[in-house]
C-alpha positions as CSV (number, residue, x, y, z in Angstrom):
1,M,0.0,0.0,0.0
2,Q,1.1,3.6,-0.7
3,D,2.4,5.7,2.1
4,M,-0.6,7.9,3.3
5,E,1.7,11.0,3.3
6,K,2.3,10.7,-0.5
7,L,-1.3,10.4,-1.5
8,N,-2.9,13.3,-3.5
9,D,-6.1,14.7,-2.2
10,Q,-8.3,12.7,-4.6
11,E,-6.7,9.5,-3.4
12,M,-7.0,10.6,0.2
13,A,-10.7,11.4,-0.3
14,G,-11.2,7.9,-1.5
15,V,-9.3,6.5,1.5
16,V,-11.4,8.5,4.0
17,G,-14.6,8.2,1.9
18,G,-14.7,11.9,1.8
19,I,-14.2,15.0,-0.4
20,S,-11.5,16.4,-2.6
21,G,-9.6,19.5,-2.0
22,D,-11.7,21.3,-4.7
23,Q,-14.9,20.3,-2.9
24,A,-13.4,21.6,0.4
25,V,-12.6,25.0,-1.3
26,E,-16.2,25.1,-2.7
27,A,-17.6,24.4,0.8
28,S,-15.5,27.2,2.2
29,M,-16.5,29.7,-0.5
30,K,-20.2,28.8,0.0
31,H,-19.8,29.3,3.7
32,A,-18.2,32.7,3.1
33,G,-21.0,33.6,0.7
34,L,-18.5,33.9,-2.3
35,R,-18.2,32.5,-5.8
36,K,-14.9,31.5,-7.3
37,D,-14.9,34.4,-9.8
38,Q,-15.0,36.8,-6.8
39,L,-11.8,35.6,-5.2
40,D,-8.5,37.4,-5.6
41,F,-6.7,34.1,-5.2
42,V,-6.6,30.9,-3.2
43,K,-3.4,30.9,-1.1
44,K,-3.5,27.2,0.0
45,C,-5.5,24.1,0.2
46,E,-3.5,21.4,2.2
47,L,-4.6,18.1,3.6
48,D,-3.4,17.7,7.2
49,Y,-4.2,15.5,10.2
50,E,-5.6,17.5,13.2
51,H,-7.2,16.2,16.4
52,G,-7.6,12.6,15.2
53,R,-9.0,13.4,11.8
54,K,-8.0,14.4,8.3
55,V,-8.8,18.0,7.5
56,Y,-8.2,20.4,4.7
57,E,-6.6,23.8,5.7
58,I,-7.7,26.5,3.2
59,S,-7.0,30.1,2.9
60,F,-8.1,32.6,0.2
61,Y,-8.3,36.4,-0.3
62,Q,-11.1,38.6,-1.4
63,G,-11.4,42.4,-1.3
64,G,-8.6,42.9,1.3
65,Y,-9.8,40.1,3.7
66,E,-8.1,36.8,4.3
67,Y,-10.4,33.8,4.9
68,E,-9.0,30.8,6.7
69,Y,-10.9,27.5,7.0
70,E,-10.5,24.0,8.4
71,V,-12.8,21.5,6.6
72,D,-13.3,17.9,7.7
73,A,-12.0,15.8,4.8
74,A,-14.4,12.9,5.5
75,T,-17.6,15.0,5.7
76,G,-17.0,18.4,4.2
77,R,-18.2,20.0,7.4
78,I,-16.7,23.4,8.3
79,L,-14.7,22.9,11.6
80,K,-13.2,26.4,12.0
81,F,-13.1,29.7,10.1
82,E,-11.7,33.2,10.4
83,K,-12.0,36.3,8.5
84,D,-9.4,39.0,9.0
85,W,-8.6,42.3,7.3
86,D,-5.2,41.7,5.7
């Protein structure tokens, strides 16, 4: 079996029965009330392991604000979010 650290996000989504990185970004944007064409740019979308679960750490910028999200990779549920003036 492949080392879990080397799996891409689509392979990882299959392992956990969850969502891809793109789906996690979409969930974050929906929560923020934004569409992709409104974003200045997506800074990161990384799969990580936090508090016993796989999560996507996402950050993006829009209109001078930085949005940071933590999304459950198995369910797509928003676990944490912040919006700060940058």
